[in-house]
N, C-alpha and C positions, 0 to 999 in steps of 0.2 A: 415444487413451485412453480406455477406457471407464470410466464413473463412475456411480452411481444417483443422485447428488444433488451439488449443490455443497458441502454439509456434508463429503462424502467426499474433498474435494480437499485435498490437503495445502497448497497455495499459498493457498487461503482460510482455512484455520486458522491458517497463519503470518501472514496479512494481517489478520486478527482480533487476534492475540497481539501484533502490534505496535501496532496501534491501542490497545488496553488499556495496553500498556507505556508509549506516549507520553502517554496521558492521566494516567496515575499520575505521570509525570515533570514533567509541566508543569500538574499541576492548580493549583497557587497562583500561576502565573505572572500578573504583572500587565501584562504587554505583550498585551492583549486582541486587538489586530488581527492579530499574528503567530500568536497561541496558536489563535485561531479558524481562520486559513488552515490551520496545520499539523494541526488536529483534523479539519477538513474533508477535507483530502487522504488523511488516513489511513483515515479512514471511508469514503472513495471507493473506495479500493483493494479491499476485500472487498465493498463493495456492488455494485461493476460486474463482478466474478467472478460473484455470485449471480444478479443482474439477468440478465446475459448467458446463463447456464446454463439459466434458466429460460425463456429466450426461444422455445425450441423449435428453432431453427434454426443450423446450424454458423456461417452468415454472421453471425448477430447475436451468437452467442457469440463468435466472433473480433473483432468490432467492439467490444464490451464489454470482451474481454481488453486489447486495445489502449487504451482508455480508462484502465482500471485501470493499465497498465503506463506510462501519461502522468501518471497521479496518482503514482504511486510516484516518477517523476523529480521530479515538482512538490515532492513532501514531502523528497526528498534535497536539493533548492537550498535550502530554507527550514531544514532542519537544517545546512546548510554556513553560512547566514547566521546562524542562531541561535547556532552554535559559535564564529563570529567576534566576535558580540558578547558573549558571554561571561557573560551575565547571566540567560540564559532556561533553558538546559541545560548541565549539565556537559560538557565536551568528550569525557570518556571514553564517557559515553552517547549523546552523538551519533554519535561514530564506530562504536558498537557497532549503532545504529539505521541509520546509512548503509551499513554491511556488510549488515546483514539486508535492507534495502531492494534491494540490488544482487542478492543471492540470489533474492528475491522476482522481481525484475525478469526475472532469468535463468529462472525457473521459468515465468513467463508467456510469456516468448520461446518456450521449449519446447512449451508447451501449445497456444500458437498456431499453431506449425509442424506439431504433430501432428494439426491439424483437417484439414490437407490441402486447404486453400484459397489 
């Protein structure tokens, strides 16, 4: 897949949007430990896509895309936990974010495979 900059990648745009949505949903959350972990994982997805794209080699790009994919799985797990707790995020919102994370993970998988490594 050809692109000019990480800002051109739809998966990066969606990851940024997801991080902003999550921040807005849990901004007032008093469970600071889980909130912090969730925010860090959300930010990590888009950040690793950007960092890998700027590294200048396909191998580095793929490595950072895999890290981003791992962060997406981490955040999905945290959302499942938050959903079960029922006090951090409404179930409907958690399920929506989980579905978006699954799509982002699939997009990352496709981008990784497109690099031919």
